[in-house]
C-alpha positions in Angstrom: 102.8 95.5 95.9 100.5 93.4 93.7 99.0 90.3 95.4 98.4 87.3 93.1 96.8 84.8 95.4 94.4 82.7 93.3 93.5 80.5 96.2 91.6 83.5 97.7 90.5 85.4 94.5 90.1 82.5 92.0 92.2 84.3 89.5 95.9 85.2 89.1 97.4 88.3 87.8 98.6 87.5 84.3 102.3 88.2 83.8 101.4 90.6 81.0 99.1 92.5 83.3 101.8 92.7 86.0 104.3 94.0 83.4 101.9 96.6 82.2 101.2 97.8 85.8 104.9 97.8 86.5 105.5 100.1 83.5 102.5 102.3 84.1 102.5 102.7 87.9 105.9 103.5 89.4 104.6 103.0 92.9 104.0 99.3 92.2 107.4 97.7 92.8 106.7 94.0 93.6 104.3 91.1 93.3 103.5 88.5 95.9 103.1 85.2 94.0 101.1 82.6 95.8 99.8 80.4 93.0 102.1 77.5 93.8 103.7 77.3 90.3 107.5 77.5 89.7 106.7 77.9 86.0 104.7 81.1 86.8 107.8 82.5 88.5 109.7 81.9 85.3 107.0 83.7 83.4 107.1 86.6 85.7 110.9 86.8 85.5 110.6 87.0 81.7 107.8 89.6 81.7 108.9 92.0 84.5 111.7 94.5 84.7 114.9 93.2 86.4 114.4 95.6 89.4 110.8 94.5 90.0 110.5 92.3 93.2 108.9 88.9 92.8 108.1 87.6 96.2 107.2 84.0 97.1 103.8 84.0 98.9 104.1 80.4 100.2 106.7 79.6 102.8 107.2 76.0 101.7 108.0 77.1 98.1 110.7 79.7 99.0 113.6 77.6 97.9 112.2 76.5 94.5 110.8 80.0 93.8 114.0 81.8 94.6 116.0 79.3 92.6 113.9 80.4 89.6 114.2 84.1 90.2 112.0 85.2 93.1 113.7 87.9 95.1 112.2 87.3 98.6 109.3 86.0 100.6 106.0 87.3 102.2 106.0 84.8 105.1 103.5 83.4 107.5 106.0 81.2 109.4 108.2 84.2 110.2 105.7 85.1 112.9 106.9 82.0 114.8 110.4 81.4 113.5 111.7 84.7 112.2 115.4 83.8 112.5 115.0 80.6 110.6 113.0 82.2 107.8 115.7 84.9 107.5 118.4 82.2 107.3 116.4 80.3 104.7 115.9 83.4 102.5 119.5 84.6 102.9 120.8 81.1 102.0 118.6 81.0 98.9 119.4 84.5 97.7 123.2 83.9 98.2 123.0 80.6 96.2 123.8 78.4 99.3 121.2 75.9 98.2 122.4 72.9 100.3 122.1 75.1 103.4 118.6 76.3 102.3 117.6 72.7 101.5 118.6 71.6 105.0 116.4 74.3 106.6 113.6 73.6 104.1 113.6 69.9 105.1 113.7 70.6 108.8 111.0 73.2 108.9 108.7 72.0 106.0 106.3 70.2 108.3 105.8 73.4 110.3 105.4 75.6 107.2 103.0 73.2 105.6 101.0 72.7 108.8 100.5 76.5 109.1 99.0 76.5 105.6 97.0 73.2 105.7 95.3 72.9 109.1 92.8 75.6 108.3 92.4 78.7 106.0 95.1 81.3 106.5 95.4 83.3 108.8 93.6 81.0 111.3 96.5 78.6 112.0 99.1 81.3 112.6 96.7 83.4 114.7 95.9 80.3 116.7 99.6 79.5 117.1 100.6 82.9 118.4 97.5 82.8 120.7 98.7 79.4 122.0 102.0 81.0 122.8 100.3 83.7 124.8 101.1 86.6 122.5 97.5 87.5 121.7 93.9 86.5 122.2 92.5 83.8 119.8 89.8 86.2 118.5 89.1 86.3 114.8 87.1 88.6 112.7 84.2 87.3 110.6 83.9 85.5 108.3 86.8 83.6 109.9 86.0 81.0 112.6 88.2 79.3 115.2 90.0 76.1 114.3 88.3 72.9 115.3 89.4 71.3 118.6 91.1 68.4 116.6 93.0 70.8 114.4 94.0 73.0 117.3 95.4 69.8 119.0 97.3 68.9 115.9 98.7 72.4 115.7 99.7 72.3 119.4 101.5 69.0 118.8 103.3 70.4 115.8 104.4 73.5 117.7 105.6 71.4 120.6 107.7 69.3 118.2 109.6 72.5 117.3 109.8 73.6 120.9 107.5 76.5 120.1 105.2 75.8 123.0 
C-alpha cells in the first residue's frame, strides 16, 4: 500500500505517480490518502485502475471520501470503537448515506479529537492506555500529551462511555 500522508512527509504522491506505480508494481494494490481533499479522491479515481483500493486515511473524512470513490478506511478511531467504524464504512459503501451521516455526526467529535489533541499516534495511544489496555509509553521523538490535553481526552472518552 502506498501512503500519501502529506501532514507527515510535506508532499503527496501525485495521482500520475500512483497510477504508474499501480501499473508497474503488481504488489501495490492500494493507497492510503490522508491529504484531506475530496478533489484529490476524484483525481485518484480518474487516474487509478478500477480494482485499485483508495483508502481514506482520516476517520472524519470517511463519508465524503467514500462518496467520491474511496473504497475503505485506514482508521485510528477503530482502536476504540471498532463496531461503529465498521458500521460507518459499510453504510458508506452500500450507499446508505443517511445512516452513515447519522454515525458521522454522532462520532465526529471523538474522531476529530483523536486527530487534533496531539500528533498521531499520541492521542490514540493515550486513550487505550487510559482504558488500561497498555502502558502510556511512547518511542522518541514522540512525547506524552500535556496534562491539559490528557484531561480533555479523558473528558471526551467519558462522553462516549469509553472510560
